[in-house]
All heavy atoms as a GROMACS GRO file, in nm:
protein
  594
    1MET      N    1  10.435   6.320   5.059
    1MET     CA    2  10.311   6.376   5.114
    1MET      C    3  10.232   6.438   5.000
    1MET      O    4  10.279   6.489   4.898
    1MET     CB    5  10.349   6.485   5.212
    1MET     CG    6  10.234   6.533   5.294
    1MET     SD    7  10.184   6.413   5.412
    1MET     CE    8  10.061   6.485   5.497
    2PRO      N    9  10.093   6.412   5.001
    2PRO     CA   10  10.012   6.467   4.900
    2PRO      C   11  10.005   6.617   4.890
    2PRO      O   12  10.026   6.684   4.988
    2PRO     CB   13   9.870   6.398   4.926
    2PRO     CG   14   9.882   6.377   5.068
    2PRO     CD   15  10.023   6.340   5.106
    3ILE      N   16   9.969   6.670   4.773
    3ILE     CA   17   9.957   6.807   4.766
    3ILE      C   18   9.812   6.851   4.766
    3ILE      O   19   9.729   6.792   4.707
    3ILE     CB   20  10.015   6.859   4.627
    3ILE    CG1   21  10.159   6.819   4.621
    3ILE    CG2   22  10.000   6.998   4.598
    3ILE    CD1   23  10.225   6.839   4.480
    4ARG      N   24   9.772   6.951   4.841
    4ARG     CA   25   9.644   6.994   4.865
    4ARG      C   26   9.602   7.097   4.762
    4ARG      O   27   9.669   7.188   4.728
    4ARG     CB   28   9.621   7.061   4.996
    4ARG     CG   29   9.484   7.113   5.030
    4ARG     CD   30   9.472   7.172   5.174
    4ARG     NE   31   9.342   7.210   5.198
    4ARG     CZ   32   9.290   7.326   5.202
    4ARG    NH1   33   9.364   7.439   5.156
    4ARG    NH2   34   9.167   7.354   5.238
    5HIS      N   35   9.478   7.074   4.712
    5HIS     CA   36   9.422   7.160   4.603
    5HIS      C   37   9.279   7.199   4.656
    5HIS      O   38   9.209   7.122   4.718
    5HIS     CB   39   9.409   7.097   4.471
    5HIS     CG   40   9.535   7.056   4.416
    5HIS    ND1   41   9.614   7.141   4.335
    5HIS    CD2   42   9.615   6.944   4.418
    5HIS    CE1   43   9.721   7.078   4.295
    5HIS    NE2   44   9.722   6.947   4.342
    6VAL      N   45   9.240   7.329   4.623
    6VAL     CA   46   9.105   7.376   4.663
    6VAL      C   47   9.038   7.425   4.530
    6VAL      O   48   9.105   7.496   4.449
    6VAL     CB   49   9.112   7.493   4.767
    6VAL    CG1   50   8.986   7.539   4.806
    6VAL    CG2   51   9.187   7.429   4.896
    7LEU      N   52   8.907   7.399   4.521
    7LEU     CA   53   8.833   7.462   4.408
    7LEU      C   54   8.699   7.505   4.475
    7LEU      O   55   8.659   7.463   4.580
    7LEU     CB   56   8.818   7.362   4.296
    7LEU     CG   57   8.738   7.242   4.327
    7LEU    CD1   58   8.603   7.240   4.310
    7LEU    CD2   59   8.794   7.122   4.224
    8SER      N   60   8.638   7.596   4.397
    8SER     CA   61   8.504   7.648   4.437
    8SER      C   62   8.398   7.593   4.351
    8SER      O   63   8.407   7.600   4.227
    8SER     CB   64   8.504   7.798   4.444
    8SER     OG   65   8.391   7.856   4.486
    9TYR      N   66   8.295   7.539   4.417
    9TYR     CA   67   8.171   7.482   4.329
    9TYR      C   68   8.048   7.533   4.404
    9TYR      O   69   8.028   7.507   4.513
    9TYR     CB   70   8.192   7.336   4.339
    9TYR     CG   71   8.070   7.276   4.256
    9TYR    CD1   72   8.074   7.271   4.121
    9TYR    CD2   73   7.972   7.203   4.327
    9TYR    CE1   74   7.963   7.212   4.058
    9TYR    CE2   75   7.873   7.148   4.263
    9TYR     CZ   76   7.863   7.159   4.120
    9TYR     OH   77   7.765   7.105   4.052
   10ASN      N   78   7.970   7.603   4.327
   10ASN     CA   79   7.837   7.651   4.381
   10ASN      C   80   7.867   7.734   4.518
   10ASN      O   81   7.782   7.716   4.608
   10ASN     CB   82   7.738   7.544   4.404
   10ASN     CG   83   7.678   7.492   4.283
   10ASN    OD1   84   7.684   7.562   4.172
   10ASN    ND2   85   7.622   7.375   4.281
   11GLY      N   86   7.975   7.814   4.523
   11GLY     CA   87   7.995   7.890   4.642
   11GLY      C   88   8.058   7.820   4.760
   11GLY      O   89   8.091   7.887   4.857
   12ASP      N   90   8.081   7.687   4.742
   12ASP     CA   91   8.144   7.614   4.848
   12ASP      C   92   8.289   7.582   4.802
   12ASP      O   93   8.315   7.550   4.693
   12ASP     CB   94   8.065   7.485   4.882
   12ASP     CG   95   7.925   7.503   4.941
   12ASP    OD1   96   7.915   7.603   5.019
   12ASP    OD2   97   7.843   7.422   4.915
   13GLU      N   98   8.378   7.583   4.902
   13GLU     CA   99   8.517   7.547   4.878
   13GLU      C  100   8.524   7.392   4.903
   13GLU      O  101   8.473   7.333   4.987
   13GLU     CB  102   8.610   7.607   4.963
   13GLU     CG  103   8.650   7.751   4.927
   13GLU     CD  104   8.770   7.796   5.006
   13GLU    OE1  105   8.817   7.727   5.094
   13GLU    OE2  106   8.813   7.912   4.958
   14ARG      N  107   8.591   7.328   4.802
   14ARG     CA  108   8.612   7.173   4.802
   14ARG      C  109   8.759   7.155   4.808
   14ARG      O  110   8.831   7.215   4.725
   14ARG     CB  111   8.538   7.103   4.688
   14ARG     CG  112   8.397   7.142   4.659
   14ARG     CD  113   8.314   7.095   4.780
   14ARG     NE  114   8.174   7.141   4.762
   14ARG     CZ  115   8.077   7.064   4.746
   14ARG    NH1  116   8.085   6.930   4.744
   14ARG    NH2  117   7.948   7.118   4.733
   15GLU      N  118   8.805   7.067   4.881
   15GLU     CA  119   8.946   7.019   4.873
   15GLU      C  120   8.970   6.880   4.837
   15GLU      O  121   8.893   6.801   4.846
   15GLU     CB  122   9.017   7.052   5.014
   15GLU     CG  123   8.975   6.944   5.121
   15GLU     CD  124   9.049   6.966   5.254
   15GLU    OE1  125   9.141   7.052   5.262
   15GLU    OE2  126   9.025   6.882   5.336
   16TYR      N  127   9.077   6.863   4.773
   16TYR     CA  128   9.129   6.730   4.729
   16TYR      C  129   9.279   6.725   4.738
   16TYR      O  130   9.348   6.823   4.738
   16TYR     CB  131   9.083   6.692   4.607
   16TYR     CG  132   9.115   6.779   4.479
   16TYR    CD1  133   9.228   6.735   4.407
   16TYR    CD2  134   9.058   6.892   4.458
   16TYR    CE1  135   9.264   6.826   4.311
   16TYR    CE2  136   9.091   6.975   4.349
   16TYR     CZ  137   9.202   6.935   4.280
   16TYR     OH  138   9.256   7.022   4.168
   17PHE      N  139   9.332   6.608   4.750
   17PHE     CA  140   9.484   6.595   4.762
   17PHE      C  141   9.522   6.495   4.647
   17PHE      O  142   9.448   6.402   4.624
   17PHE     CB  143   9.502   6.530   4.895
   17PHE     CG  144   9.476   6.625   5.004
   17PHE    CD1  145   9.340   6.630   5.064
   17PHE    CD2  146   9.566   6.701   5.062
   17PHE    CE1  147   9.304   6.717   5.158
   17PHE    CE2  148   9.523   6.791   5.172
   17PHE     CZ  149   9.396   6.796   5.219
   18ILE      N  150   9.642   6.531   4.593
   18ILE     CA  151   9.693   6.460   4.481
   18ILE      C  152   9.842   6.417   4.521
   18ILE      O  153   9.920   6.495   4.571
   18ILE     CB  154   9.702   6.542   4.349
   18ILE    CG1  155   9.560   6.588   4.308
   18ILE    CG2  156   9.776   6.470   4.240
   18ILE    CD1  157   9.467   6.480   4.270
   19GLN      N  158   9.873   6.290   4.484
   19GLN     CA  159  10.004   6.242   4.496
   19GLN      C  160  10.043   6.164   4.376
   19GLN      O  161   9.966   6.095   4.318
   19GLN     CB  162  10.016   6.150   4.624
   19GLN     CG  163  10.162   6.105   4.648
   19GLN     CD  164  10.187   6.033   4.780
   19GLN    OE1  165  10.111   6.048   4.870
   19GLN    NE2  166  10.304   5.975   4.794
   20HIS      N  167  10.161   6.189   4.331
   20HIS     CA  168  10.215   6.126   4.209
   20HIS      C  169  10.351   6.064   4.241
   20HIS      O  170  10.422   6.093   4.334
   20HIS     CB  171  10.224   6.214   4.087
   20HIS     CG  172  10.299   6.352   4.113
   20HIS    ND1  173  10.430   6.351   4.124
   20HIS    CD2  174  10.258   6.472   4.139
   20HIS    CE1  175  10.479   6.469   4.148
   20HIS    NE2  176  10.370   6.550   4.164
   21PRO      N  177  10.398   5.977   4.145
   21PRO     CA  178  10.516   5.917   4.159
   21PRO      C  179  10.638   6.020   4.175
   21PRO      O  180  10.623   6.131   4.105
   21PRO     CB  181  10.544   5.827   4.032
   21PRO     CG  182  10.408   5.810   3.994
   21PRO     CD  183  10.331   5.927   4.033
   22ARG      N  184  10.752   5.989   4.250
   22ARG     CA  185  10.847   6.087   4.269
   22ARG      C  186  10.913   6.138   4.136
   22ARG      O  187  10.938   6.250   4.126
   22ARG     CB  188  10.958   6.036   4.366
   22ARG     CG  189  10.912   6.027   4.510
   22ARG     CD  190  11.022   5.973   4.581
   22ARG     NE  191  10.969   5.952   4.717
   22ARG     CZ  192  11.031   5.979   4.840
   22ARG    NH1  193  11.162   6.028   4.820
   22ARG    NH2  194  10.992   5.965   4.949
   23ASN      N  195  10.937   6.042   4.056
   23ASN     CA  196  11.007   6.075   3.928
   23ASN      C  197  10.906   6.064   3.821
   23ASN      O  198  10.930   5.994   3.721
   23ASN     CB  199  11.127   5.971   3.905
   23ASN     CG  200  11.227   5.989   4.016
   23ASN    OD1  201  11.265   6.098   4.063
   23ASN    ND2  202  11.280   5.871   4.063
   24ILE      N  203  10.809   6.150   3.817
   24ILE     CA  204  10.705   6.145   3.724
   24ILE      C  205  10.758   6.194   3.577
   24ILE      O  206  10.843   6.283   3.576
   24ILE     CB  207  10.591   6.242   3.748
   24ILE    CG1  208  10.462   6.206   3.676
   24ILE    CG2  209  10.623   6.382   3.760
   24ILE    CD1  210  10.335   6.264   3.736
   25ASP      N  211  10.728   6.115   3.476
   25ASP     CA  212  10.769   6.128   3.344
   25ASP      C  213  10.658   6.197   3.275
   25ASP      O  214  10.549   6.138   3.252
   25ASP     CB  215  10.802   6.002   3.278
   25ASP     CG  216  10.844   6.005   3.143
   25ASP    OD1  217  10.842   6.109   3.081
   25ASP    OD2  218  10.898   5.912   3.088
   26PRO      N  219  10.677   6.323   3.228
   26PRO     CA  220  10.564   6.387   3.152
   26PRO      C  221  10.515   6.338   3.029
   26PRO      O  222  10.410   6.367   2.981
   26PRO     CB  223  10.628   6.542   3.140
   26PRO     CG  224  10.762   6.513   3.134
   26PRO     CD  225  10.791   6.399   3.226
   27ILE      N  226  10.595   6.236   2.968
   27ILE     CA  227  10.554   6.169   2.849
   27ILE      C  228  10.475   6.052   2.867
   27ILE      O  229  10.393   6.004   2.783
   27ILE     CB  230  10.680   6.148   2.752
   27ILE    CG1  231  10.744   6.274   2.722
   27ILE    CG2  232  10.637   6.067   2.638
   27ILE    CD1  233  10.880   6.262   2.651
   28LYS      N  234  10.493   5.989   2.989
   28LYS     CA  235  10.429   5.867   3.030
   28LYS      C  236  10.272   5.873   3.052
   28LYS      O  237  10.241   5.979   3.104
   28LYS     CB  238  10.504   5.793   3.139
   28LYS     CG  239  10.445   5.670   3.178
   28LYS     CD  240  10.536   5.600   3.281
   28LYS     CE  241  10.481   5.467   3.330
   28LYS     NZ  242  10.566   5.405   3.423
   29THR      N  243  10.190   5.785   3.038
   29THR     CA  244  10.065   5.769   3.074
   29THR      C  245  10.049   5.700   3.208
   29THR      O  246  10.104   5.589   3.233
   29THR     CB  247   9.969   5.703   2.963
   29THR    OG1  248   9.980   5.777   2.844
   29THR    CG2  249   9.824   5.697   3.012
   30TYR      N  250   9.984   5.757   3.309
   30TYR     CA  251   9.972   5.700   3.433
   30TYR      C  252   9.819   5.664   3.468
   30TYR      O  253   9.720   5.732   3.414
   30TYR     CB  254  10.009   5.801   3.545
   30TYR     CG  255  10.165   5.828   3.546
   30TYR    CD1  256  10.220   5.920   3.472
   30TYR    CD2  257  10.254   5.750   3.615
   30TYR    CE1  258  10.362   5.941   3.456
   30TYR    CE2  259  10.387   5.768   3.619
   30TYR     CZ  260  10.437   5.860   3.531
   30TYR     OH  261  10.568   5.881   3.535
   31LEU      N  262   9.806   5.570   3.547
   31LEU     CA  263   9.666   5.539   3.601
   31LEU      C  264   9.617   5.658   3.683
   31LEU      O  265   9.703   5.715   3.757
   31LEU     CB  266   9.674   5.408   3.682
   31LEU     CG  267   9.702   5.284   3.615
   31LEU    CD1  268   9.716   5.163   3.718
   31LEU    CD2  269   9.582   5.247   3.519
   32LEU      N  270   9.499   5.695   3.706
   32LEU     CA  271   9.444   5.780   3.793
   32LEU      C  272   9.359   5.707   3.891
   32LEU      O  273   9.262   5.645   3.849
   32LEU     CB  274   9.364   5.884   3.729
   32LEU     CG  275   9.292   5.985   3.818
   32LEU    CD1  276   9.386   6.055   3.902
   32LEU    CD2  277   9.213   6.078   3.738
   33LEU      N  278   9.390   5.701   4.010
   33LEU     CA  279   9.310   5.634   4.117
   33LEU      C  280   9.250   5.743   4.200
   33LEU      O  281   9.311   5.824   4.266
   33LEU     CB  282   9.410   5.541   4.202
   33LEU     CG  283   9.486   5.434   4.129
   33LEU    CD1  284   9.578   5.366   4.231
   33LEU    CD2  285   9.393   5.339   4.060
   34ILE      N  286   9.122   5.736   4.222
   34ILE     CA  287   9.050   5.828   4.312
   34ILE      C  288   9.014   5.738   4.434
   34ILE      O  289   8.937   5.642   4.417
   34ILE     CB  290   8.925   5.883   4.247
   34ILE    CG1  291   8.967   5.962   4.118
   34ILE    CG2  292   8.849   5.976   4.344
   34ILE    CD1  293   9.060   6.080   4.144
   35VAL      N  294   9.054   5.773   4.537
   35VAL     CA  295   9.027   5.684   4.670
   35VAL      C  296   8.936   5.773   4.756
   35VAL      O  297   8.967   5.893   4.798
   35VAL     CB  298   9.155   5.656   4.743
   35VAL    CG1  299   9.132   5.574   4.856
   35VAL    CG2  300   9.254   5.580   4.640
   36VAL      N  301   8.811   5.720   4.790
   36VAL     CA  302   8.725   5.795   4.869
   36VAL      C  303   8.726   5.738   5.027
   36VAL      O  304   8.717   5.612   5.043
   36VAL     CB  305   8.582   5.776   4.813
   36VAL    CG1  306   8.475   5.845   4.902
   36VAL    CG2  307   8.579   5.824   4.671
   37HIS      N  308   8.738   5.832   5.113
   37HIS     CA  309   8.743   5.790   5.251
   37HIS      C  310   8.604   5.750   5.300
   37HIS      O  311   8.503   5.779   5.250
   37HIS     CB  312   8.803   5.906   5.338
   37HIS     CG  313   8.708   6.033   5.327
   37HIS    ND1  314   8.592   6.049   5.397
   37HIS    CD2  315   8.732   6.142   5.252
   37HIS    CE1  316   8.553   6.170   5.371
   37HIS    NE2  317   8.629   6.218   5.281
   38GLY      N  318   8.611   5.690   5.417
   38GLY     CA  319   8.481   5.645   5.480
   38GLY      C  320   8.423   5.763   5.571
   38GLY      O  321   8.479   5.866   5.571
   39GLY      N  322   8.310   5.742   5.627
   39GLY     CA  323   8.242   5.837   5.717
   39GLY      C  324   8.340   5.894   5.826
   39GLY      O  325   8.409   5.819   5.880
   40GLY      N  326   8.334   6.023   5.841
   40GLY     CA  327   8.406   6.078   5.951
   40GLY      C  328   8.549   6.121   5.915
   40GLY      O  329   8.622   6.167   5.983
   41GLY      N  330   8.595   6.075   5.783
   41GLY     CA  331   8.732   6.100   5.751
   41GLY      C  332   8.741   6.221   5.651
   41GLY      O  333   8.639   6.297   5.634
   42ASN      N  334   8.856   6.250   5.603
   42ASN     CA  335   8.877   6.351   5.505
   42ASN      C  336   8.992   6.310   5.409
   42ASN      O  337   9.069   6.219   5.438
   42ASN     CB  338   8.906   6.495   5.573
   42ASN     CG  339   9.034   6.498   5.650
   42ASN    OD1  340   9.130   6.451   5.607
   42ASN    ND2  341   9.022   6.556   5.764
   43GLY      N  342   9.008   6.378   5.300
   43GLY     CA  343   9.107   6.350   5.196
   43GLY      C  344   9.256   6.360   5.255
   43GLY      O  345   9.335   6.272   5.207
   44LYS      N  346   9.283   6.441   5.340
   44LYS     CA  347   9.413   6.462   5.393
   44LYS      C  348   9.463   6.345   5.472
   44LYS      O  349   9.567   6.286   5.460
   44LYS     CB  350   9.431   6.593   5.478
   44LYS     CG  351   9.568   6.612   5.527
   44LYS     CD  352   9.583   6.746   5.598
   44LYS     CE  353   9.732   6.768   5.658
   44LYS     NZ  354   9.728   6.888   5.730
   45PHE      N  355   9.372   6.312   5.575
   45PHE     CA  356   9.410   6.210   5.675
   45PHE      C  357   9.393   6.066   5.618
   45PHE      O  358   9.454   5.970   5.666
   45PHE     CB  359   9.340   6.228   5.807
   45PHE     CG  360   9.392   6.345   5.875
   45PHE    CD1  361   9.298   6.456   5.885
   45PHE    CD2  362   9.515   6.356   5.922
   45PHE    CE1  363   9.347   6.572   5.957
   45PHE    CE2  364   9.558   6.478   5.985
   45PHE     CZ  365   9.466   6.584   5.999
   46HIS      N  366   9.321   6.061   5.499
   46HIS     CA  367   9.305   5.926   5.441
   46HIS      C  368   9.440   5.881   5.390
   46HIS      O  369   9.460   5.755   5.385
   46HIS     CB  370   9.202   5.938   5.328
   46HIS     CG  371   9.159   5.817   5.272
   46HIS    ND1  372   9.104   5.720   5.345
   46HIS    CD2  373   9.176   5.763   5.145
   46HIS    CE1  374   9.062   5.620   5.275
   46HIS    NE2  375   9.114   5.633   5.152
   47TRP      N  376   9.539   5.964   5.362
   47TRP     CA  377   9.666   5.921   5.322
   47TRP      C  378   9.749   5.853   5.426
   47TRP      O  379   9.843   5.778   5.405
   47TRP     CB  380   9.748   6.041   5.274
   47TRP     CG  381   9.704   6.094   5.152
   47TRP    CD1  382   9.615   6.200   5.131
   47TRP    CD2  383   9.732   6.047   5.015
   47TRP    NE1  384   9.589   6.220   4.996
   47TRP    CE2  385   9.659   6.128   4.926
   47TRP    CE3  386   9.810   5.941   4.969
   47TRP    CZ2  387   9.674   6.111   4.789
   47TRP    CZ3  388   9.815   5.928   4.831
   47TRP    CH2  389   9.742   6.002   4.744
   48LEU      N  390   9.702   5.873   5.554
   48LEU     CA  391   9.774   5.798   5.660
   48LEU      C  392   9.736   5.662   5.680
   48LEU      O  393   9.803   5.585   5.761
   48LEU     CB  394   9.752   5.887   5.793
   48LEU     CG  395   9.791   6.029   5.792
   48LEU    CD1  396   9.754   6.097   5.925
   48LEU    CD2  397   9.948   6.041   5.764
   49ALA      N  398   9.631   5.617   5.607
   49ALA     CA  399   9.581   5.472   5.627
   49ALA      C  400   9.684   5.388   5.588
   49ALA      O  401   9.746   5.403   5.464
   49ALA     CB  402   9.448   5.463   5.552
   50ASN      N  403   9.714   5.282   5.652
   50ASN     CA  404   9.815   5.180   5.609
   50ASN      C  405   9.788   5.116   5.489
   50ASN      O  406   9.876   5.082   5.400
   50ASN     CB  407   9.831   5.081   5.726
   50ASN     CG  408   9.902   5.134   5.852
   50ASN    OD1  409   9.980   5.226   5.834
   50ASN    ND2  410   9.873   5.077   5.962
   51GLY      N  411   9.655   5.085   5.451
   51GLY     CA  412   9.622   5.030   5.314
   51GLY      C  413   9.652   5.106   5.206
   51GLY      O  414   9.717   5.064   5.104
   52ILE      N  415   9.647   5.242   5.218
   52ILE     CA  416   9.677   5.326   5.103
   52ILE      C  417   9.832   5.333   5.100
   52ILE      O  418   9.878   5.325   4.978
   52ILE     CB  419   9.635   5.465   5.129
   52ILE    CG1  420   9.478   5.478   5.153
   52ILE    CG2  421   9.680   5.570   5.024
   52ILE    CD1  422   9.407   5.442   5.026
   53LYS      N  423   9.904   5.343   5.198
   53LYS     CA  424  10.055   5.339   5.192
   53LYS      C  425  10.106   5.216   5.132
   53LYS      O  426  10.189   5.217   5.036
   53LYS     CB  427  10.110   5.367   5.327
   53LYS     CG  428  10.094   5.502   5.384
   53LYS     CD  429  10.156   5.497   5.528
   53LYS     CE  430  10.134   5.617   5.603
   53LYS     NZ  431  10.191   5.614   5.739
   54LYS      N  432  10.048   5.102   5.172
   54LYS     CA  433  10.099   4.971   5.118
   54LYS      C  434  10.060   4.955   4.966
   54LYS      O  435  10.142   4.916   4.885
   54LYS     CB  436  10.036   4.861   5.196
   54LYS     CG  437  10.083   4.721   5.158
   54LYS     CD  438  10.039   4.618   5.246
   54LYS     CE  439  10.066   4.487   5.165
   54LYS     NZ  440  10.121   4.384   5.260
   55ALA      N  441   9.941   5.004   4.926
   55ALA     CA  442   9.899   4.981   4.790
   55ALA      C  443   9.992   5.072   4.698
   55ALA      O  444  10.023   5.028   4.594
   55ALA     CB  445   9.759   5.039   4.770
   56MET      N  446  10.043   5.179   4.744
   56MET     CA  447  10.128   5.273   4.660
   56MET      C  448  10.271   5.216   4.667
   56MET      O  449  10.348   5.256   4.575
   56MET     CB  450  10.128   5.403   4.709
   56MET     CG  451   9.993   5.485   4.685
   56MET     SD  452   9.942   5.490   4.508
   56MET     CE  453  10.046   5.617   4.444
   57LYS      N  454  10.315   5.138   4.764
   57LYS     CA  455  10.453   5.108   4.772
   57LYS      C  456  10.484   4.960   4.749
   57LYS      O  457  10.600   4.928   4.718
   57LYS     CB  458  10.510   5.138   4.909
   57LYS     CG  459  10.522   5.298   4.934
   57LYS     CD  460  10.568   5.323   5.070
   57LYS     CE  461  10.567   5.475   5.095
   57LYS     NZ  462  10.605   5.506   5.224
   58ASP      N  463  10.403   4.872   4.779
   58ASP     CA  464  10.431   4.731   4.778
   58ASP      C  465  10.332   4.637   4.703
   58ASP      O  466  10.230   4.596   4.760
   58ASP     CB  467  10.446   4.681   4.913
   58ASP     CG  468  10.493   4.536   4.917
   58ASP    OD1  469  10.561   4.488   4.838
   58ASP    OD2  470  10.463   4.472   5.033
   59PRO      N  471  10.342   4.605   4.578
   59PRO     CA  472  10.433   4.651   4.480
   59PRO      C  473  10.409   4.800   4.449
   59PRO      O  474  10.301   4.839   4.458
   59PRO     CB  475  10.428   4.557   4.363
   59PRO     CG  476  10.288   4.515   4.366
   59PRO     CD  477  10.249   4.520   4.516
   60PRO      N  478  10.501   4.865   4.406
   60PRO     CA  479  10.478   5.005   4.368
   60PRO      C  480  10.376   5.031   4.253
   60PRO      O  481  10.386   4.946   4.154
   60PRO     CB  482  10.622   5.061   4.333
   60PRO     CG  483  10.702   4.948   4.310
   60PRO     CD  484  10.646   4.841   4.389
   61ILE      N  485  10.278   5.103   4.271
   61ILE     CA  486  10.189   5.132   4.160
   61ILE      C  487  10.226   5.251   4.091
   61ILE      O  488  10.243   5.365   4.154
   61ILE     CB  489  10.041   5.143   4.224
   61ILE    CG1  490   9.998   5.020   4.277
   61ILE    CG2  491   9.946   5.192   4.110
   61ILE    CD1  492   9.855   5.028   4.350
   62ASP      N  493  10.241   5.245   3.962
   62ASP     CA  494  10.269   5.362   3.888
   62ASP      C  495  10.142   5.433   3.861
   62ASP      O  496  10.079   5.424   3.744
   62ASP     CB  497  10.334   5.315   3.750
   62ASP     CG  498  10.466   5.387   3.719
   62ASP    OD1  499  10.498   5.475   3.797
   62ASP    OD2  500  10.520   5.369   3.618
   63ALA      N  501  10.096   5.527   3.950
   63ALA     CA  502   9.965   5.591   3.938
   63ALA      C  503   9.976   5.731   4.002
   63ALA      O  504  10.058   5.758   4.081
   63ALA     CB  505   9.859   5.505   4.004
   64ILE      N  506   9.875   5.806   3.962
   64ILE     CA  507   9.845   5.940   4.039
   64ILE      C  508   9.724   5.912   4.116
   64ILE      O  509   9.624   5.853   4.062
   64ILE     CB  510   9.826   6.044   3.932
   64ILE    CG1  511   9.964   6.071   3.845
   64ILE    CG2  512   9.782   6.172   4.001
   64ILE    CD1  513   9.933   6.155   3.738
   65MET      N  514   9.735   5.938   4.246
   65MET     CA  515   9.615   5.914   4.328
   65MET      C  516   9.560   6.045   4.387
   65MET      O  517   9.638   6.132   4.422
   65MET     CB  518   9.659   5.824   4.454
   65MET     CG  519   9.548   5.775   4.531
   65MET     SD  520   9.600   5.671   4.669
   65MET     CE  521   9.658   5.526   4.594
   66GLY      N  522   9.422   6.048   4.390
   66GLY     CA  523   9.358   6.155   4.446
   66GLY      C  524   9.252   6.120   4.546
   66GLY      O  525   9.206   6.011   4.544
   67THR      N  526   9.243   6.193   4.651
   67THR     CA  527   9.146   6.181   4.758
   67THR      C  528   9.078   6.302   4.784
   67THR      O  529   9.132   6.404   4.826
   67THR     CB  530   9.214   6.126   4.892
   67THR    OG1  531   9.314   6.227   4.944
   67THR    CG2  532   9.277   5.992   4.869
   68PRO      N  533   8.940   6.306   4.756
   68PRO     CA  534   8.864   6.418   4.787
   68PRO      C  535   8.823   6.432   4.937
   68PRO      O  536   8.814   6.324   4.995
   68PRO     CB  537   8.751   6.413   4.698
   68PRO     CG  538   8.731   6.263   4.673
   68PRO     CD  539   8.872   6.205   4.680
   69SER      N  540   8.795   6.541   4.980
   69SER     CA  541   8.729   6.558   5.114
   69SER      C  542   8.586   6.590   5.092
   69SER      O  543   8.560   6.672   5.001
   69SER     CB  544   8.789   6.671   5.204
   69SER     OG  545   8.928   6.630   5.236
   70TYR      N  546   8.498   6.531   5.165
   70TYR     CA  547   8.355   6.562   5.156
   70TYR      C  548   8.305   6.632   5.280
   70TYR      O  549   8.340   6.587   5.394
   70TYR     CB  550   8.268   6.444   5.132
   70TYR     CG  551   8.301   6.370   5.003
   70TYR    CD1  552   8.385   6.259   4.997
   70TYR    CD2  553   8.251   6.420   4.877
   70TYR    CE1  554   8.420   6.203   4.874
   70TYR    CE2  555   8.280   6.356   4.756
   70TYR     CZ  556   8.366   6.252   4.762
   70TYR     OH  557   8.395   6.199   4.644
   71PRO      N  558   8.230   6.749   5.265
   71PRO     CA  559   8.174   6.811   5.382
   71PRO      C  560   8.082   6.727   5.455
   71PRO      O  561   8.010   6.635   5.390
   71PRO     CB  562   8.121   6.934   5.331
   71PRO     CG  563   8.088   6.909   5.188
   71PRO     CD  564   8.197   6.814   5.143
   72LYS      N  565   8.067   6.745   5.582
   72LYS     CA  566   7.966   6.665   5.670
   72LYS      C  567   7.828   6.691   5.631
   72LYS      O  568   7.740   6.600   5.663
   72LYS     CB  569   8.000   6.684   5.814
   72LYS     CG  570   8.136   6.637   5.856
   72LYS     CD  571   8.152   6.651   6.006
   72LYS     CE  572   8.290   6.598   6.042
   72LYS     NZ  573   8.320   6.604   6.178
   73LYS      N  574   7.798   6.790   5.564
   73LYS     CA  575   7.661   6.826   5.544
   73LYS      C  576   7.597   6.735   5.430
   73LYS      O  577   7.473   6.750   5.407
   73LYS     CB  578   7.644   6.975   5.508
   73LYS     CG  579   7.711   7.030   5.382
   73LYS     CD  580   7.691   7.182   5.368
   73LYS     CE  581   7.763   7.231   5.242
   73LYS     NZ  582   7.748   7.362   5.229
   74TYR      N  583   7.677   6.664   5.357
   74TYR     CA  584   7.623   6.580   5.257
   74TYR      C  585   7.600   6.431   5.293
   74TYR      O  586   7.667   6.377   5.351
   74TYR     CB  587   7.706   6.595   5.124
   74TYR     CG  588   7.715   6.727   5.074
   74TYR    CD1  589   7.828   6.799   5.079
   74TYR    CD2  590   7.599   6.781   5.013
   74TYR    CE1  591   7.828   6.929   5.029
   74TYR    CE2  592   7.597   6.907   4.952
   74TYR     CZ  593   7.714   6.984   4.972
   74TYR     OH  594   7.714   7.103   4.917
   0.00000   0.00000   0.00000
């Protein structure tokens, strides 16, 4: 399951979710994949999409993946 992070920008809270390989090696260099959800979604539930699960597992991608949530006002 991805880990939720929150930051503040211009007085607004922004959330994003990060998932990394289970046995992460602190010496190794990893790809960083930022995956943006479609309209009406958010970063947390984007992880439930079958395409995201498959991309990370079959074949396994050695990457750190992040999904931001965007507020509806933008």
